[in-house]
C-alpha positions as CSV (number, residue, x, y, z in Angstrom):
1,X,-35.8,1.3,-42.0
2,X,-32.6,2.7,-39.5
3,X,-33.4,5.9,-40.4
4,X,-37.3,6.2,-39.8
5,X,-36.2,3.6,-36.6
6,X,-34.2,6.1,-34.9
7,X,-36.1,9.8,-36.3
8,X,-39.6,8.0,-34.4
9,X,-40.7,8.2,-31.2
10,X,-41.2,5.1,-28.9
11,X,-44.6,5.5,-27.3
12,X,-45.4,2.1,-27.3
13,X,-43.3,0.0,-24.7
14,X,-44.1,-3.4,-26.0
15,X,-42.5,-2.5,-29.3
16,X,-39.5,-1.4,-27.3
17,X,-39.0,-4.8,-25.2
18,X,-40.2,-7.0,-29.1
19,X,-37.2,-5.1,-29.9
20,X,-34.6,-5.7,-27.1
21,X,-35.4,-9.4,-27.1
22,X,-34.6,-9.4,-30.7
23,X,-31.0,-7.9,-29.1
24,X,-30.8,-10.3,-26.5
25,X,-31.0,-13.1,-29.0
26,X,-28.7,-12.1,-31.6
27,X,-26.3,-11.3,-28.6
28,X,-26.9,-15.0,-27.9
29,X,-26.3,-16.0,-31.3
30,X,-23.3,-14.2,-31.7
31,X,-24.2,-12.5,-34.7
32,X,-23.1,-9.1,-36.2
33,X,-24.6,-6.0,-34.9
34,X,-22.9,-3.5,-36.8
35,X,-25.8,-2.3,-38.4
36,X,-27.3,-1.1,-35.5
37,X,-25.2,1.0,-32.7
38,X,-25.7,-1.4,-29.9
39,X,-25.5,1.8,-27.3
40,X,-28.6,4.1,-29.0
41,X,-30.8,0.9,-29.1
42,X,-30.0,0.0,-25.3
43,X,-30.4,3.7,-24.3
44,X,-34.0,3.9,-26.3
45,X,-35.2,0.9,-24.0
46,X,-34.1,2.3,-20.8
47,X,-35.2,6.0,-21.7
48,X,-38.7,4.5,-22.0
49,X,-38.4,1.7,-19.1
50,X,-36.6,2.7,-16.2
51,X,-35.0,6.0,-15.2
52,X,-32.7,8.6,-16.9
53,X,-29.9,7.9,-14.4
54,X,-30.1,3.8,-15.6
55,X,-30.0,5.0,-19.5
56,X,-27.3,7.3,-18.6
57,X,-25.4,4.5,-16.8
58,X,-25.8,2.2,-20.4
59,X,-25.5,4.5,-22.2
60,X,-21.4,5.2,-20.6
61,X,-21.4,1.2,-20.7
62,X,-21.7,0.5,-24.2
63,X,-20.4,3.6,-25.9
64,X,-17.3,3.3,-23.7
65,X,-17.2,-0.7,-24.4
66,X,-17.5,0.3,-28.4
67,X,-14.6,3.0,-28.3
68,X,-12.5,1.0,-26.5
69,X,-12.8,-1.9,-29.0
70,X,-12.7,0.7,-32.0
71,X,-10.2,2.5,-31.1
72,X,-7.8,0.9,-28.4
73,X,-5.0,-0.1,-29.9
74,X,-4.8,-3.7,-28.2
75,X,-8.4,-4.2,-27.8
76,X,-9.2,-6.9,-25.7
77,X,-11.6,-10.2,-26.6
78,X,-15.2,-9.7,-24.2
79,X,-14.8,-13.4,-22.3
80,X,-14.2,-14.9,-19.4
81,X,-10.9,-14.4,-19.0
82,X,-11.5,-11.1,-19.0
83,X,-14.3,-10.9,-16.8
84,X,-11.6,-12.2,-14.1
85,X,-9.4,-9.7,-14.3
86,X,-12.0,-6.8,-14.0
87,X,-13.4,-8.8,-11.5
88,X,-10.0,-8.8,-9.6
89,X,-9.1,-5.2,-10.4
90,X,-12.3,-3.9,-9.4
91,X,-12.4,-5.8,-5.1
92,X,-8.7,-4.5,-5.3
93,X,-10.1,-0.5,-5.8
94,X,-13.5,-1.3,-3.9
95,X,-12.1,-2.1,-0.5
96,X,-8.1,-1.9,-1.6
97,X,-6.9,-2.1,2.4
98,X,-9.0,-4.9,2.4
99,X,-11.0,-2.8,5.4
100,X,-14.8,-3.4,4.7
101,X,-15.4,-6.4,2.9
102,X,-15.0,-9.7,4.6
103,X,-14.9,-13.5,3.3
104,X,-18.8,-14.2,2.6
105,X,-19.1,-11.3,0.9
106,X,-15.9,-11.7,-1.1
107,X,-17.9,-15.4,-2.2
108,X,-20.9,-13.4,-3.1
109,X,-19.5,-11.2,-5.3
110,X,-17.3,-14.1,-6.8
111,X,-20.4,-15.8,-8.2
112,X,-20.4,-12.5,-10.9
113,X,-16.7,-13.5,-11.6
114,X,-17.4,-15.3,-15.4
115,X,-21.0,-13.3,-16.2
116,X,-19.1,-9.6,-16.2
117,X,-18.6,-9.9,-19.9
118,X,-22.2,-10.6,-20.5
119,X,-23.5,-7.4,-18.0
120,X,-20.5,-5.3,-20.4
121,X,-22.3,-6.7,-23.4
122,X,-25.8,-6.3,-22.5
123,X,-25.5,-2.7,-20.4
124,X,-26.5,-4.7,-17.5
125,X,-25.1,-4.1,-13.7
126,X,-26.0,-7.2,-11.9
127,X,-22.2,-7.5,-10.7
128,X,-22.3,-3.8,-9.9
129,X,-25.6,-3.5,-8.5
130,X,-24.6,-6.2,-6.3
131,X,-21.4,-5.2,-4.9
132,X,-22.9,-1.7,-3.8
133,X,-25.6,-3.0,-2.2
134,X,-22.5,-4.7,-0.1
135,X,-19.7,-2.5,0.1
136,X,-23.0,0.3,1.7
137,X,-24.2,-2.4,4.3
138,X,-20.2,-3.1,5.4
139,X,-19.9,1.1,5.2
140,X,-22.3,1.4,8.1
141,X,-21.1,-1.3,10.3
142,X,-17.4,-0.2,10.0
143,X,-18.3,3.0,11.2
144,X,-19.7,1.9,15.0
145,X,-16.7,-0.2,15.0
146,X,-14.0,2.9,15.0
147,X,-15.9,4.8,17.1
148,X,-16.4,1.6,20.3
149,X,-12.7,0.6,19.7
150,X,-11.5,4.4,20.1
151,X,-13.5,4.8,23.8
152,X,-11.4,2.9,25.5
153,X,-7.7,3.1,26.0
154,X,-5.1,1.1,23.9
155,X,-2.7,-1.6,25.4
156,X,0.7,-0.3,23.8
157,X,3.0,-3.0,26.0
158,X,1.1,-6.3,24.5
159,X,2.9,-7.9,21.9
160,X,0.8,-7.8,18.4
161,X,2.0,-6.7,14.7
162,X,-0.3,-5.4,11.9
163,X,0.6,-5.6,8.1
164,X,0.7,-2.5,6.2
165,X,0.7,-4.1,2.6
166,X,-2.8,-4.4,1.6
167,X,-1.5,-6.4,-1.2
168,X,-0.5,-9.1,1.5
169,X,-3.3,-8.9,3.6
170,X,-6.5,-11.8,3.2
171,X,-9.8,-11.0,4.0
172,X,-11.2,-11.2,7.2
173,X,-13.1,-14.6,7.6
174,X,-15.7,-12.7,9.9
175,X,-17.0,-9.7,11.4
176,X,-15.6,-10.1,14.7
177,X,-12.2,-10.9,12.2
178,X,-12.8,-7.8,10.7
179,X,-13.8,-5.7,14.3
180,X,-9.9,-7.3,15.5
181,X,-8.5,-5.7,12.2
182,X,-9.7,-2.4,13.0
183,X,-8.9,-2.4,16.3
184,X,-5.1,-3.0,15.6
185,X,-4.8,-0.2,12.5
186,X,-6.4,2.3,15.1
187,X,-4.1,1.5,17.8
188,X,-1.4,2.0,15.1
189,X,-2.8,5.2,14.2
190,X,-3.3,6.0,17.7
191,X,0.6,4.8,18.6
192,X,2.0,6.7,15.9
193,X,0.4,9.9,16.8
194,X,1.3,9.6,20.6
195,X,5.2,9.0,19.5
196,X,4.5,11.9,17.6
197,X,3.2,14.2,20.3
198,X,6.3,12.9,22.4
199,X,8.6,13.8,20.2
200,X,7.3,17.6,19.6
201,X,7.2,17.8,24.2
202,X,10.8,17.2,23.6
203,X,11.8,19.8,21.4
204,X,9.3,22.5,22.6
205,X,11.3,21.5,25.7
206,X,14.4,22.2,24.7
207,X,13.2,25.2,23.6
208,X,11.6,26.4,27.1
209,X,10.6,25.4,30.6
210,X,7.2,27.0,30.7
211,X,5.7,24.2,28.7
212,X,3.3,22.1,30.2
213,X,4.6,17.9,29.9
214,X,1.5,15.6,29.7
215,X,2.1,12.5,30.6
216,X,2.0,9.6,28.4
217,X,-1.5,8.1,29.5
218,X,-3.0,11.9,28.7
219,X,-1.1,12.6,25.3
220,X,-3.2,8.8,24.7
221,X,-6.3,10.3,25.2
222,X,-5.5,12.9,23.3
223,X,-4.5,11.2,20.5
224,X,-7.8,8.9,20.4
225,X,-9.8,12.1,19.9
226,X,-7.8,13.2,17.3
227,X,-8.1,10.2,15.5
228,X,-11.7,9.5,16.3
229,X,-11.9,13.2,14.9
230,X,-9.7,11.8,11.4
231,X,-12.1,8.6,11.6
232,X,-15.4,10.6,11.9
233,X,-14.0,12.7,8.4
234,X,-12.7,9.9,7.4
235,X,-16.1,8.1,6.7
236,X,-18.2,11.4,6.5
237,X,-16.8,11.4,3.0
238,X,-17.1,7.4,2.5
239,X,-21.2,8.8,2.7
240,X,-20.7,11.3,0.0
241,X,-19.5,8.3,-2.2
242,X,-23.1,7.9,-4.3
243,X,-24.0,5.9,-7.3
244,X,-21.6,7.7,-9.8
245,X,-18.7,7.7,-7.4
246,X,-18.7,3.4,-7.1
247,X,-19.8,2.8,-10.8
248,X,-17.3,5.5,-12.0
249,X,-14.6,3.1,-10.1
250,X,-16.2,0.2,-12.2
251,X,-15.7,1.5,-15.6
252,X,-12.7,2.3,-14.8
253,X,-11.8,-1.1,-13.8
254,X,-12.8,-1.6,-17.0
255,X,-10.6,0.6,-19.1
256,X,-7.8,-0.7,-16.6
257,X,-7.8,-4.2,-18.0
258,X,-6.5,-2.4,-21.4
259,X,-3.5,-0.9,-20.6
260,X,-3.1,1.8,-17.1
261,X,-3.6,4.6,-19.4
262,X,-6.5,4.2,-20.5
263,X,-9.3,5.8,-18.1
264,X,-12.8,6.6,-18.2
265,X,-13.4,10.4,-16.6
266,X,-16.9,11.4,-15.3
267,X,-17.6,15.0,-16.1
268,X,-16.2,16.4,-13.1
269,X,-13.5,14.9,-13.0
270,X,-12.2,15.5,-16.6
271,X,-11.9,18.8,-15.3
272,X,-9.5,17.3,-13.1
273,X,-7.1,15.1,-15.3
274,X,-3.9,15.2,-13.8
275,X,-4.7,18.6,-12.1
276,X,-1.6,21.2,-12.8
277,X,-1.4,23.5,-9.9
278,X,0.3,26.0,-11.6
279,X,-2.8,26.5,-13.7
280,X,-4.5,28.0,-10.9
281,X,-2.1,30.5,-10.3
282,X,-1.1,29.2,-7.0
283,X,-0.4,26.1,-5.6
284,X,2.5,23.7,-5.3
285,X,2.7,22.5,-8.9
286,X,2.1,19.1,-8.7
287,X,0.3,16.8,-10.9
288,X,-2.3,14.5,-9.2
289,X,-4.3,11.8,-9.8
290,X,-6.4,9.4,-7.8
291,X,-5.9,5.9,-8.0
292,X,-6.8,3.0,-5.5
293,X,-8.5,5.4,-3.0
294,X,-5.1,7.8,-2.9
295,X,-3.8,10.7,-4.2
296,X,-0.9,9.7,-6.6
297,X,2.1,12.7,-7.7
298,X,2.1,11.7,-11.2
299,X,4.9,14.3,-11.9
300,X,6.7,17.5,-10.5
301,X,5.6,20.4,-13.3
302,X,8.9,22.5,-13.4
303,X,9.1,25.9,-11.8
304,X,7.1,25.5,-9.5
305,X,7.0,25.7,-5.2
306,X,7.6,21.1,-5.2
307,X,10.3,21.2,-8.0
308,X,12.1,24.0,-6.0
309,X,11.9,22.0,-2.7
310,X,12.8,19.1,-4.3
311,X,11.4,16.3,-2.0
312,X,8.2,15.6,-3.3
313,X,8.2,13.3,-5.9
314,X,6.8,11.3,-9.1
315,X,5.0,7.9,-7.3
316,X,4.8,9.4,-3.9
317,X,1.1,9.2,-2.0
318,X,-0.3,11.7,-0.4
319,X,-1.8,10.6,2.8
320,X,-2.7,13.6,4.7
321,X,-2.8,17.5,4.2
322,X,-1.6,20.3,7.1
323,X,-1.9,24.0,6.7
324,X,1.4,24.8,8.2
325,X,1.7,23.5,11.9
326,X,-2.0,23.1,12.3
327,X,-3.8,19.4,12.7
328,X,-3.4,17.7,9.5
329,X,-6.7,16.1,7.4
330,X,-6.4,13.0,6.3
331,X,-7.0,12.5,2.8
332,X,-6.7,8.7,1.7
333,X,-10.2,7.9,-0.1
334,X,-10.9,11.4,0.1
335,X,-12.1,12.8,-3.9
336,X,-9.7,14.7,-5.6
337,X,-12.0,18.2,-5.8
338,X,-11.9,18.0,-2.2
339,X,-8.2,17.0,-1.5
340,X,-6.9,20.0,-4.2
341,X,-8.5,22.9,-1.9
342,X,-7.1,21.8,1.2
343,X,-3.4,21.7,-0.8
344,X,-4.1,25.3,-3.0
345,X,-3.6,28.5,-1.0
346,X,-2.1,31.6,-1.5
347,X,1.4,32.5,-2.2
348,X,3.4,32.7,0.0
349,X,1.4,29.9,2.8
350,X,3.0,26.9,3.7
351,X,1.6,23.7,3.2
352,X,2.4,20.2,4.9
353,X,2.0,16.9,2.6
354,X,2.7,13.9,4.8
355,X,3.6,11.0,2.0
356,X,4.3,7.4,1.4
357,X,7.4,6.8,-0.6
358,X,7.7,3.9,-2.6
359,X,9.6,2.2,-0.1
360,X,6.9,2.3,2.3
361,X,8.5,5.9,4.4
362,X,6.4,7.8,5.3
363,X,7.8,11.6,4.7
364,X,6.4,15.4,6.1
365,X,7.4,17.7,3.3
366,X,6.7,21.4,3.9
367,X,6.1,23.3,0.8
368,X,6.0,26.9,0.6
369,X,3.3,28.0,-1.8
370,X,3.8,29.9,-4.9
371,X,3.6,30.7,-8.7
372,X,4.9,29.0,-11.7
373,X,7.9,30.7,-12.8
374,X,7.5,29.5,-16.4
375,X,11.1,31.0,-17.1
376,X,11.9,28.1,-14.9
377,X,10.8,25.2,-17.1
378,X,13.1,26.1,-20.0
379,X,16.2,24.9,-21.1
380,X,19.3,26.3,-19.0
381,X,22.8,26.0,-19.5
382,X,26.1,26.9,-18.1
383,X,29.8,25.8,-17.7
384,X,31.0,22.6,-15.4
385,X,35.0,24.2,-15.5
386,X,37.4,20.5,-13.8
387,X,40.0,19.1,-15.6
388,X,38.1,19.8,-19.1
389,X,35.7,22.2,-20.1
390,X,32.3,20.4,-19.9
391,X,28.9,22.2,-21.1
392,X,25.2,21.6,-19.1
393,X,22.1,21.7,-20.1
394,X,19.2,20.9,-17.8
395,X,15.8,20.4,-20.2
396,X,13.0,19.8,-17.5
397,X,10.3,19.3,-20.4
398,X,9.6,19.0,-23.8
399,X,7.4,22.2,-24.1
400,X,6.2,23.3,-27.8
401,X,3.9,26.2,-29.3
402,X,0.8,23.8,-29.5
403,X,-0.9,27.3,-30.2
404,X,1.0,28.6,-33.3
405,X,0.8,31.4,-31.4
406,X,4.9,32.1,-31.9
407,X,5.6,30.7,-28.6
408,X,8.7,28.9,-27.5
409,X,9.5,25.3,-28.5
410,X,12.5,23.3,-26.8
411,X,14.0,22.0,-29.9
412,X,14.8,25.7,-30.9
413,X,15.9,26.2,-27.2
414,X,18.4,23.8,-27.0
415,X,20.3,25.1,-30.5
416,X,20.3,28.5,-29.1
417,X,22.2,26.8,-26.1
418,X,24.2,24.0,-28.2
419,X,25.6,27.4,-30.2
420,X,26.1,29.5,-27.3
421,X,27.9,26.0,-26.2
422,X,29.9,25.6,-29.2
423,X,31.4,29.6,-28.8
424,X,32.7,28.8,-25.6
425,X,34.7,25.9,-26.4
426,X,33.6,23.0,-24.8
427,X,35.0,20.1,-24.4
428,X,31.6,18.0,-24.2
429,X,28.2,18.3,-23.1
430,X,26.0,16.9,-20.4
431,X,22.0,16.9,-21.4
432,X,20.1,16.6,-18.1
433,X,16.9,14.5,-18.6
434,X,16.0,13.8,-15.2
435,X,12.6,14.3,-14.4
436,X,11.7,15.0,-17.7
437,X,8.1,13.4,-18.3
438,X,8.1,14.1,-21.8
439,X,6.4,16.5,-23.6
440,X,6.5,17.6,-27.6
441,X,7.1,14.6,-30.0
442,X,8.5,16.6,-33.1
443,X,10.5,18.0,-30.9
444,X,12.5,14.9,-29.8
445,X,12.9,14.3,-33.6
446,X,14.5,17.8,-34.3
447,X,16.3,18.2,-31.4
448,X,17.8,15.0,-31.7
449,X,18.4,15.9,-35.3
450,X,21.1,18.7,-33.9
451,X,23.1,16.1,-33.1
452,X,23.2,13.5,-35.6
453,X,23.5,13.9,-39.4
454,X,20.1,13.3,-40.9
455,X,17.8,10.3,-40.6
456,X,15.7,8.2,-38.7
457,X,14.3,8.9,-34.6
458,X,11.6,7.3,-33.8
459,X,8.8,4.8,-35.4
460,X,5.3,5.2,-34.3
461,X,3.2,2.5,-34.8
462,X,-1.1,3.1,-34.7
463,X,-3.3,0.0,-34.5
464,X,-3.4,-0.6,-38.5
465,X,-1.4,-0.1,-41.1
466,X,2.7,0.1,-41.1
467,X,4.7,2.0,-38.4
468,X,5.5,6.1,-39.3
469,X,8.9,6.4,-39.6
470,X,9.8,9.8,-38.3
471,X,12.8,12.1,-39.4
472,X,15.2,14.5,-39.3
473,X,15.9,15.9,-42.5
474,X,18.2,18.5,-41.9
475,X,21.8,17.2,-42.7
476,X,23.4,19.6,-40.4
477,X,24.7,19.1,-37.1
478,X,24.6,22.3,-34.5
479,X,26.8,20.2,-31.9
480,X,29.4,17.4,-32.9
481,X,31.6,16.9,-30.0
482,X,31.2,14.8,-27.0
483,X,28.0,14.0,-25.0
484,X,26.0,12.3,-22.7
485,X,22.8,12.4,-21.5
486,X,21.4,11.5,-18.1
487,X,18.2,10.1,-17.3
488,X,16.9,8.1,-14.3
489,X,13.0,6.2,-13.5
490,X,10.8,9.4,-13.9
491,X,12.3,10.2,-17.6
492,X,9.4,9.3,-19.9
493,X,7.8,9.2,-22.7
494,X,9.3,12.1,-25.1
495,X,12.7,11.8,-22.9
496,X,13.1,8.0,-23.6
497,X,12.4,8.3,-27.6
498,X,15.6,11.1,-27.1
499,X,18.0,9.1,-24.9
500,X,17.2,5.8,-26.8
501,X,17.7,7.6,-30.2
502,X,21.1,8.8,-29.1
503,X,22.3,5.3,-27.5
504,X,21.0,3.6,-31.3
505,X,23.0,6.0,-33.0
506,X,26.0,5.7,-30.2
507,X,25.9,9.0,-30.4
508,X,26.5,9.9,-26.9
509,X,26.6,7.9,-23.3
510,X,23.2,7.6,-21.5
511,X,23.7,7.2,-18.5
512,X,20.9,6.8,-15.1
513,X,20.8,6.8,-11.6
514,X,17.9,3.4,-11.8
515,X,18.8,0.5,-13.6
516,X,16.0,1.6,-17.2
517,X,14.2,5.0,-17.7
518,X,10.1,4.5,-16.6
519,X,9.1,3.1,-19.3
520,X,6.3,4.5,-21.1
521,X,5.9,4.1,-24.8
522,X,2.0,4.8,-25.0
523,X,0.4,8.0,-26.8
524,X,-3.7,8.6,-25.5
525,X,-6.3,10.5,-27.1
526,X,-9.3,12.0,-25.0
527,X,-12.9,11.1,-26.7
528,X,-16.1,12.9,-25.6
529,X,-18.5,10.1,-24.5
530,X,-21.7,12.6,-25.8
531,X,-20.5,12.8,-29.1
532,X,-22.0,8.7,-30.1
533,X,-25.4,10.4,-28.5
534,X,-27.9,10.8,-31.2
535,X,-29.5,14.7,-30.2
536,X,-32.7,13.3,-29.2
537,X,-30.7,11.8,-26.0
538,X,-29.4,14.9,-24.8
539,X,-30.9,14.4,-21.6
540,X,-28.8,12.4,-20.2
541,X,-25.6,14.0,-21.0
542,X,-23.0,14.7,-20.0
543,X,-21.9,11.2,-20.1
544,X,-18.1,12.0,-19.5
545,X,-14.9,11.1,-21.7
546,X,-12.5,8.1,-22.0
547,X,-8.8,8.5,-22.8
548,X,-7.6,5.7,-24.7
549,X,-4.3,4.6,-25.8
550,X,-4.1,4.6,-29.7
551,X,-0.1,4.6,-30.3
552,X,2.7,2.9,-30.0
553,X,6.6,4.6,-29.9
554,X,9.2,2.1,-31.0
555,X,12.7,3.1,-31.6
556,X,15.0,3.0,-34.8
557,X,16.1,-0.6,-33.7
558,X,12.6,-2.2,-33.8
559,X,12.4,-2.0,-29.7
560,X,9.7,-0.8,-28.1
561,X,10.2,2.3,-25.0
562,X,6.9,0.5,-24.0
563,X,7.9,-1.5,-20.5
564,X,11.8,-1.8,-20.9
565,X,12.3,1.9,-21.0
566,X,16.3,2.7,-22.1
567,X,18.2,1.1,-19.8
568,X,21.6,3.3,-19.6
569,X,24.8,2.6,-20.6
570,X,26.4,2.9,-16.9
571,X,23.9,2.8,-13.9
572,X,25.0,5.1,-11.0
573,X,23.7,3.8,-7.3
574,X,19.8,5.6,-6.1
575,X,18.0,5.2,-3.0
576,X,15.4,3.6,-5.1
577,X,17.3,2.0,-7.8
578,X,16.8,-1.6,-5.9
579,X,12.8,-1.2,-6.1
580,X,10.5,-1.9,-8.9
581,X,9.5,1.6,-10.4
582,X,7.6,2.9,-13.6
583,X,5.7,1.0,-15.7
584,X,5.8,-2.2,-15.2
585,X,4.5,-1.4,-11.5
586,X,1.3,-0.4,-13.1
587,X,-1.9,-2.5,-13.6
588,X,-1.7,-4.7,-16.6
589,X,0.5,-2.7,-18.8
590,X,0.6,-3.4,-22.3
591,X,3.3,-5.5,-23.7
592,X,6.9,-4.9,-25.3
593,X,8.0,-6.0,-28.3
594,X,9.9,-5.1,-31.2
595,X,9.2,-4.6,-35.2
596,X,11.8,-4.0,-38.0
597,X,14.2,-1.9,-37.5
598,X,14.4,1.9,-39.5
599,X,17.5,1.8,-41.9
600,X,20.0,3.9,-39.8
601,X,23.7,4.2,-40.1
602,X,25.7,4.0,-36.4
603,X,28.1,6.2,-35.7
604,X,31.8,4.5,-34.6
605,X,32.4,6.5,-31.2
606,X,36.3,7.3,-30.7
607,X,35.6,6.4,-27.0
608,X,35.1,2.4,-25.7
609,X,32.1,2.2,-23.8
610,X,33.2,-0.9,-21.7
611,X,36.7,1.0,-20.6
612,X,34.7,4.1,-19.5
613,X,31.9,2.0,-17.4
614,X,34.9,-0.1,-15.6
615,X,36.7,3.3,-14.4
616,X,33.2,4.9,-13.6
617,X,32.3,1.8,-11.3
618,X,35.7,1.6,-9.8
619,X,35.5,5.7,-8.5
620,X,31.4,5.3,-7.5
621,X,33.0,1.5,-5.6
622,X,35.7,3.7,-4.0
623,X,33.3,6.9,-3.5
624,X,32.0,7.5,0.0
625,X,28.4,9.1,-1.3
626,X,27.8,6.7,-3.2
627,X,28.3,3.7,-0.7
628,X,25.7,5.8,1.0
629,X,23.7,5.7,-1.1
630,X,24.1,2.0,-1.8
631,X,23.6,1.7,1.9
632,X,20.3,3.6,1.4
633,X,19.2,1.7,-1.5
634,X,19.5,-1.2,0.1
635,X,17.8,-0.3,3.4
636,X,14.6,1.1,1.7
637,X,14.6,-2.3,-0.2
638,X,14.4,-4.2,3.2
639,X,12.3,-1.5,4.8
640,X,9.6,-2.4,1.2
641,X,10.1,-5.7,1.9
642,X,9.2,-5.3,5.7
643,X,5.5,-4.3,5.9
644,X,5.1,-5.7,9.0
645,X,5.2,-3.1,12.4
646,X,5.1,-3.9,16.0
647,X,2.5,-2.1,17.8
648,X,4.3,-2.8,20.6
649,X,5.1,1.4,22.5
650,X,8.9,0.2,23.3
651,X,9.7,-2.3,20.3
652,X,7.7,1.2,17.5
653,X,10.0,3.4,18.9
654,X,13.4,1.7,18.7
655,X,12.1,1.2,15.3
656,X,11.5,4.6,14.3
657,X,14.7,5.6,16.5
658,X,17.0,2.8,13.6
659,X,14.8,4.5,11.0
660,X,16.1,7.9,11.8
661,X,19.9,7.0,12.6
662,X,19.9,5.2,9.6
663,X,18.3,8.0,7.5
664,X,20.4,10.8,9.4
665,X,23.7,9.3,6.8
666,X,22.0,10.9,3.7
667,X,22.2,14.3,5.5
668,X,26.1,13.7,4.9
669,X,25.4,14.1,1.8
670,X,24.1,17.7,1.7
671,X,27.0,19.6,1.0
672,X,29.2,21.0,-1.6
673,X,31.7,18.6,-3.7
674,X,34.8,20.5,-4.9
675,X,37.1,19.9,-7.7
676,X,34.4,21.6,-10.3
677,X,33.7,25.4,-11.3
678,X,30.3,26.4,-11.9
679,X,30.1,29.4,-14.5
680,X,27.9,30.8,-16.1
681,X,27.9,31.3,-20.5
682,X,29.8,34.8,-21.6
683,X,26.5,35.5,-23.4
684,X,23.9,34.8,-20.4
685,X,26.3,37.7,-18.4
686,X,25.6,40.3,-21.2
687,X,22.1,39.4,-21.9
688,X,21.6,39.2,-17.9
689,X,23.6,43.0,-16.9
690,X,20.6,45.1,-15.3
691,X,18.4,42.0,-14.6
692,X,16.1,41.9,-11.7
693,X,17.9,40.6,-8.2
694,X,15.2,37.8,-7.8
695,X,16.6,36.1,-11.1
696,X,20.1,36.3,-9.9
697,X,19.3,34.4,-6.6
698,X,17.6,31.6,-8.3
699,X,20.7,31.7,-10.7
700,X,22.9,30.7,-7.1
701,X,20.5,28.6,-5.9
702,X,20.6,26.5,-9.2
703,X,24.2,26.4,-8.6
704,X,24.5,25.3,-5.3
705,X,22.4,22.4,-5.6
706,X,24.5,21.3,-8.6
707,X,27.5,21.8,-6.5
708,X,25.7,19.1,-4.0
709,X,25.1,16.6,-7.5
710,X,26.9,13.8,-7.1
711,X,25.4,12.6,-10.2
712,X,27.0,15.2,-12.3
713,X,30.2,15.1,-10.6
714,X,30.1,11.7,-11.8
715,X,28.8,12.5,-15.3
716,X,31.7,15.3,-15.4
717,X,34.3,12.4,-14.5
718,X,32.9,10.1,-17.6
719,X,33.4,12.8,-19.7
720,X,36.7,13.6,-19.0
721,X,37.1,9.9,-20.1
722,X,35.3,10.9,-23.2
723,X,38.1,11.3,-26.1
């Protein structure tokens, strides 16, 4: 009967309507529908009653929900609690900065707060349609606000403030209150631009006596013109957001309730998923993603222009993009495919990114675009010679030969580096996994096995069944001496598994520049929604894809790396170490839990971790460099918590001067630290004979950066304490 049902064309609309009523009845009576593919039935009715667009939206809704139910590691019950969470997340993403909706709009939408589950189950869009109608209306109204406000000069000597943290804002009670918030926001933008122009004018004056100096009043007029142009561009982008763009936000609010890494990708966005600029030959080498109206840096590509420049970090939000010294373009609420052409460019050209750091501070980062050098992403090693001879290995990522065409793998490369360091008779080895975002799981298992006898390395659990224990089955140990592993808050996934295995076996000391590593202990897979559609409905393709969390990692001691990450044995002060970072800062992260530990035999190290930690704490306490870093951390924590800015000219300028004076202290750390000699390995000297000068220059620059690395120098001291 079902084959006949799906094989024929429903010319009879009445039959379709009757079937739709049957489905509705079954939903109301909570009957099991596993015999009938809901997505297809819903699609059939909409194809013949409504437009293709409605049919497409409903198909995405139903297939998406079926995939989440059947494939997600931790599926959710679709009920009122689910509705409340979707409502809250969608409202945040619809108007994150509370610049458009007023309280009456929120009250109107709140009527749907407990019926979104019914919309989701039946393929309706009552809540979304109402929100789409309201947001379009409010965007049109807001356009009249900014044009009117910017037509008159601002009074910068009036005492008033602006709240910059969107999470601390409340919705305006009415249109008049909203318009006033727009006025303060535009005043802040103009004030910041005026102060910036004054600084540039002063610097130009120092270089030349012929520079025409404008009055503050003239600069204010110029600044308002620039802010007007910026907002014109902003609203032009907003008007380009159509139903498809908005409904993608709605679908992603549904997916986001499951966990922050489960996402819906419309067809045009799939190609931009965590885009690597290096894949475009020339760019900055940053992987980006859209989040809450911002373009967020998710990771830095090893060997890229951003990697070498050093200031752009994962977690930064890109606010503006400028081509060299030209006028920057505000990219807030801009679509990814519109931002990318602004960031990409030819090798040797400069792009300036204005970014918002995790502590709320703003920074302009100049980056010279370049072609990514693949070799820079491979494992590299050298000798650090002080009181002892310490080997150092930098591993930017867990790369592997996924194609099976004989490419390089990090486990094989690390083995070769360890053998070379053994030949050098080093007294210890440092494995640096800072900013390593992960990669090949199999290579983690093989790599950990280079430091231990055979045994389990990690446990991987799926939705059903027992955990799979991944083991190193090779009894040989490549390196048996003292070992330390350095991680930070951007060490994620495979890096955390590696550090956790070393820690659980007591094979080495884990040193961190943050209280924990990132805390991503989950695995995702992509699923093409088109594959769930029968061929006769191909006219509404493509539907897009969904990335779903299907597995979870567990340490061999039974604890998950999810959320908690790896807690270092020794934590060193970092400017951001007092700020909450990593997975726990995401929306709806999956919980930490534990399973039964694997069977393994921990080692008995010859050193006392307590004594080594106490000695390190004493050195850090007496080190002026770490004192500066600790002060910076306290300042940044205070700065993040203090999110109200003055709109009074004198007070604003005073605040900016204080921030600059405090941050200037950090510049004292940008100098080489004495006491350590950096040497190449003998095997590398032989191999580099006749190599090009470009490669030699890169090595020299690498050595120079390591000589300034205060964390590396303290790690060397820790290694010297390991008997």
